[in-house]
N, C-alpha and C positions, 0 to 999 in steps of 0.2 A: 621203477627205480631208475634214477638217472645214472648212467655209467660214469665211472670215476673221471675219465678224461673230459666228458662233457660237463660234469660238475665243476671241475677245475676251470674249465673255460668260462662257465657262468660266473664263478667267483672273480675271475680276471676281468670280466665285463663290468661287474658291480664295482670292482676296485677302480677301474678307469673312470666310471661315472662319478664316483665319490671324489677322486682326485681332480676331475675336471672342474668341480665346484669348490676346490680348496679355498680359493680367495674369498668366496662367499661365506663359507662356513666359519672361517677364521676372521672375517671382516669386522667392521666397527659395530654392526648390528646383526650378529649371527642369527638371532631368532627370526628376523624378517626374511633372511635368505633360506633358512631351514624350511620355513613355511612356503617358500616359493619353489620347492622341489617336489613335484607331483609324483615322482617315482619313489620317494623315500619310504612310504608305507610298504611297498612291495619288497624293497631291499631289506628293511627291518624285519619283515615277516619271514623272509627266506633264509636269512643268515645273520650271524652276529660277528663281532670282532675276532673271536677265537678262530674263525675259519680262515682268516687271512694270515697264514703261517709262513708263507714265503717271505724272505727278507725284503724283496722288492714290493711287497704288499703291506708292510707294517705301517707305512704312513697312512694308507687307506683305512686300516684298522683303527688307528689313532683318531682319524677324522670321524669315523663312525661312532666311536666312543664319545667324542665331543658332542655329536648330534644327540645321542641318547642322554647324555648328562644335561644338555640344554633342555631337552623335552621333559626330563624327570623334574628338574627344578621348576620349570614353568608350570607343570601339572600340579605340583605341590602348592605353588603360589595361587594357581587358579582355584584350587579346592578351598583354600583357607583365606581367600580374598586379600592376600598380601601381594598380589600381582600389580606391577606398575601399570599406569594408565596406557602408556604407549605400547606395552606388551599385550595388555588386554585387548586393545584395538586390533592388533595383528591376529590374535587368536580368534576373536569374534569374526573377523573378515574371512578367516580360513577355517571355519568351524567344521566343514565337511572333511577336509584333509586332516584336521586334528582328530576327529572322531575315528578316522581310519587308522591313524597312528596309534591311538589308544588300544585299538583292537589288535594291532600288529605287535605291540610290546606292552601288554597290560600290566607288567610288573612295575612300570613307572608310576602307577596310580597308588597313592597312599592307601594303606589297609582299610582305613575308615571310610573310604570313598569308592570302593570297588563297584558299587552300583552305578557308577558313572558310565559303565559299559552298556547299560540299558539305554536305548535310544531316547525313550521318553524322559528318563532322569537327566540325560545329557542335555536334551532340548530345554528342560526346565532350568537347568543350571546356566545355560547360555542366555536364556531369556532374562533371568534374574540379573545377571551381570550386565547384560545389555541395558536393561532399565536403570540399573544403578549408575552406569557410566553416562547414559543420556541425561539422567537427572542432574548430575554434577555439571555436565557441559552446558545444559540449559540454564542452570543457575548462574554459571559464569557468563553466559551470553547476556542474561538479564542485567547483571551487574555492569557489563560493558555498555549496555543500553543506558543505564543510569549515568555512567561517565560521559556518554555521548550527549545526554540531556544537559548536563552541566556545561560541557564544552560548547553546546549550541548557543548558550547565552552570551558568549564572548566576554565574560566577566572575570576571567582568570581565577575562578574559584576551583577548589579541589577538595577531596576528602581522603584523609589518610587511611580510613577504614576501607574505602574502595581500592585505594592503591595497594594496600597490604594484601587484599584478596587477589587482585589481578597480578601481583608480583610473585605469587606462589608458582614455583616450577612444577605444575601439577602433572606434567607428562612423566616425570620420573618418580612421582609419589605413588605409594600403594593406594589402590582405590578405597581400601578400608580406612585409610588415614584421612580421606577427604569427605566421605559420606557414609551413612549407615541407615538402617531401618528404624522406624518408630511405629507407634500405634496408628498414626495417620498416614503412613507410607514412608517415603524417604526424607531424610533431613541431612543437612551438612553436619560434619563432625563437630559436636558441641565442645569437645575438649580442645579443639584448635582455636586459639584466640583470634585468629584472622577470620574465622568463619562463623563463630557462635551468634553474633548479632543478626546475621542474615536469616536465622531461623525464626526470628520474631514474626508473628503472624501478620502484623500490620506492615512490616517491611516487605514480607513476601507478597502480600496483596499488591503493594505499590509496584514491586518489580514485575509481577505478572501482567500488570496493566500497561507497562511501558511500550511493548511492541506496537500496540494500537495507538497509544497516545502520541508516540513519536511521529506518527503520520498525520497528525492534526496541527495545522498552522495556528489554529485558534488556541489550542492548549499550549503550544510552545511559546507563543507571544505572551500569554497570561503567566506562564511559569517564569519567564524572563522578567516580567514586571514585578512579580511577587519576590523573586530573588533580589532584585534591585532594592526593593523596599526593605527587605531583611538586612542587606549589607549596610544600608544607611542607618538602621537602628542599632547595629552591632559594631559601628565604627570600622566598617570594611574588613571584618575578619574573614580572610580568604579560605581558611580551613574549616569545613563544615562537616559535622558528624552526621551519620545516617539518621539518627533520631531527630536531629534538627531539620535535616532535609525533608523528612516525612512530615513532622508536626508543624513546622513554621513555613514551609514553602509548598510542598506537594499537596497537603490536605486543603489549605485555603484555595489553591489553584483548582484542584479537582472539584471542590464544592461549588466554586463559582461557575466552572464549566458545566457541571451537572445541573445547577439551577438554571442556567441559560438554556440548556437543552430541554429541560422540563418545561420552561416557559414557551420554548419554540413549539413543542408538540401539543401544548395546551392552547396554543395560538394567543397566549397572553404576552408574548415577547414584544417589547417596544420596537417600533420601526427604527428608532435611532440605534438600538442595539444591533439590529440586522445590518444597518448601514456601517456600523463600527467594525463588526467582526467578519461579515460575510460579503461585503460589497465587491470584493475581488472576483466573486463568482457570478456576477451579474450576467455575463455572457456565456456562462457554462455551469449551469446548476448541477450537471452530472458530477462534476468534481466536488461540489459542495456536498452532494448526496454521499459520495464515497467517504469524505471526511466525517460526516455525521455518523455513518455506519461504524467507522473505527471508534468514535467516541462512545456510542451506545454499547458497543461490544465491551469496552473497558468498564462502563457503568454496570453492565449486567453481570460482571464477575462478582460484585459485592452487593448487588441489589436484586430484588425480585421484580423490579419494574421492567416491563418490556414495551419498547416503543415501536418495534418493527411492524405490528399490524396497522399502525396509522402513519407509517413512513411515507407512503405514496401520497396520501391526502395532504400531509404537511408540506412536502416538497412541491406539490401542485400549487399550494397557496404562496409559497416562497417564489416560485417561478412566475406566478401571476403578479406578485408585487414587483419583481424585477422588470417584468414586461410593462407594468404601470409606470415605473420610473422612466423607461425609455419612451413610453407612449405619450406622456404628458405634454412634451414639447410639440409632438406631432399633432395632438388633439387641438392644441391652441392654434396651430397653423391652419388645420382643417376648418376651424370655426372662422378664422379670418377670411378664408376663401369663400365660405358660405355667406358671410356678411357682405363681402365685396361684390359677389355676383347675385346676391338676393335669392339664393336657393330657398324654396318654400317647404321642402320636405322636412321630416323630423331628423334631428341629430342628437337623440337622447343620450346614447352611450358616450358619444364624444363629449357632450356637455358635462356628463358626470365625471369622466376622467379629467377633463380640464379643470373642474371645480376642486380637484384634489391637489392642484399645483401648490397651493398654500397650506398644505397639510402640516400640522404641528407634530413633527416626528418624535418629540420628547414625551408626548402623551398618547399618541395614536398607537394601536396595537395591531398585530397581524390579523386580528378578528375582523378588521375593516374589509378584508378580502372576502367578499360575499359572492354567492353564485351569480348575482347580477354583474358584479365587477369582473368575475371570471369571463362571463360572456362578452362584456364590453372590451376587455383587453385582447380577447381572441381575435377581434376584428382588426386590431392595429399591430399585433405582435410580429407580423410577418413583413413589416415595413423595412425597406432598405434604403441606402442613400439615393438610389434612382428615384424612388417614390418621393422622397423629400425634395429632390431637385424639380420634379414635376409640380409639386405644390408651390415651390418658390417661383417657378415660371408662370403658374396661374396667377399668382399675386402680382407679378410684374406686368402681366399682359391684360389686366382687367379691362382697360379702355378699349384695347384692340378687339378682345373677344366679345365684349358687350356691343360694340359698334357692328361687328360682323353678324351677330345674332339679330340686330335690328335691320340690317340691310339685306342679309340672306336669311330667309325664313326657314329654309330646310337645307339639308346637306347636298341635295341634288342641284341646288342653285349655284353651288361652288364652281362646278365645271363651266357653266355658262358665263359666270362672272370672270373667271380667269381667262377663258377664251377671248372674251371681249377685251380684257386688259391687254392681252398679247397683241391684238389688232390695233390698239390705240397708242402704243408706245414705240419709241425708236427700237429698231432691231439691233440693240447693243447687248453685250454680255451682262452689263450691270443691270439693265432694266429687266432682262429675261430672268436673271438670278433672283431679283427681288420678287417677281411674280411667282416664280417656282417655289421660293422659300415660303411665301405667304400661303400658297396652296398646301404645301407639305405640313406646315404648322396647323392650319385649320383642319386638315384631314385627321391629323394625330389627336387633336383636342376636340373633335366634333361632338363626342358624347357630352362634354361640358358646355359647349357653345350652344347647341341646339336643344338641350333638355333642361334649361334653367328653371322653368316653372314647376316641373314636377320631380326634379332630382332630389333624393333624400340621402341619408347617411349610407345606406346599404348600396345604392346605385353609385354613389360617389366613390366609395371604396372599391367596388368591383371595377368600375371604369379606370380607376387609378392603377390598380394592380394589373389589369389587362393591358393598359397603355404601357 
């Protein structure tokens, strides 16, 4: 048993602690500060306001009663779901402290909810309210995404239904006034006129797909185009209802995007369609792959179709087509070099790629990318500007290199030839530089100069990349 003088001292310490936090407890948001006092459960468990009998401790007693009153009110609201959203957030963030408080002063719990002192029951109650709050906040975020989608079109359109939802001061509303349970889970409060339409299944499916679709430039551009068409048909009416957004703009856009993706994965997509919607990814197909994944994720929400098993194969074909686009001009140049120098080896792959230069993109499909074409483009896809410059040099120096091949039968003759040249010219910088430059060029291009009769496509490309 604590001696009287020590007990009085303990009460005095409690009082000083309480008074130290007076400004917090009586501040603009007392609940937030009450839940920031980790010592509160111990104080509440050890004493009550009646123990503060000295006149100098009455203020502490009053503050303690305020804390208890705040906790009693919030517990009642927590139990009956009438708690405000901002208060619910505070309670959920401090659930361990709150559970300790309930055990310290269990009489603040409504009689019908005394089982809240059971840890499992308490955790279930917290989980349910957490899910309820997260559901509402997610729905609000999705509606904000829809607003962003409209804003991205730069068409100055708006929706009063969206604005009404987002204008709700939800933080000061009871959670039970915003959403509730249904047979299928959680729904927005049907009795609230600002919320009821968002429970429509089609509207909810549209909203759920937006986080992925907003990351697709293809979808955004088509949505903007569809919205522009709708505005022209409705005499530029800027206020668009949710049902109209869904049926007249979103659905046609989503259907077109879905059909395009279906054609892409079946390889029936027209080359012109790839050029129209995905040409910006020609030098970075990984970014296109990321966008495609976002689109098929949205498609899979409402469809049983799964494209992921054939994603790699499809992107390989797309990458090959883009490589083909970049390789066609190089292939034409390579054949010009072959014809100029009279190479006698085979250039089958290069000829095949070159023949596609006049491809009819409005009729040709991705199916044209065959294993043979994959193999052909592999040989040219690693070309860079340096390789192109070498080809252009070869074309400019045809006469020089063919003359050198006729005069010098093998690379070892080059040293003898240049030594003789040094002995036969004036010992001036200009003459020496000319001979040195000739030797350097011939040495660099010797694979092309001295192997003209048997060089083929493979040797040509190897020499070119080694050079």
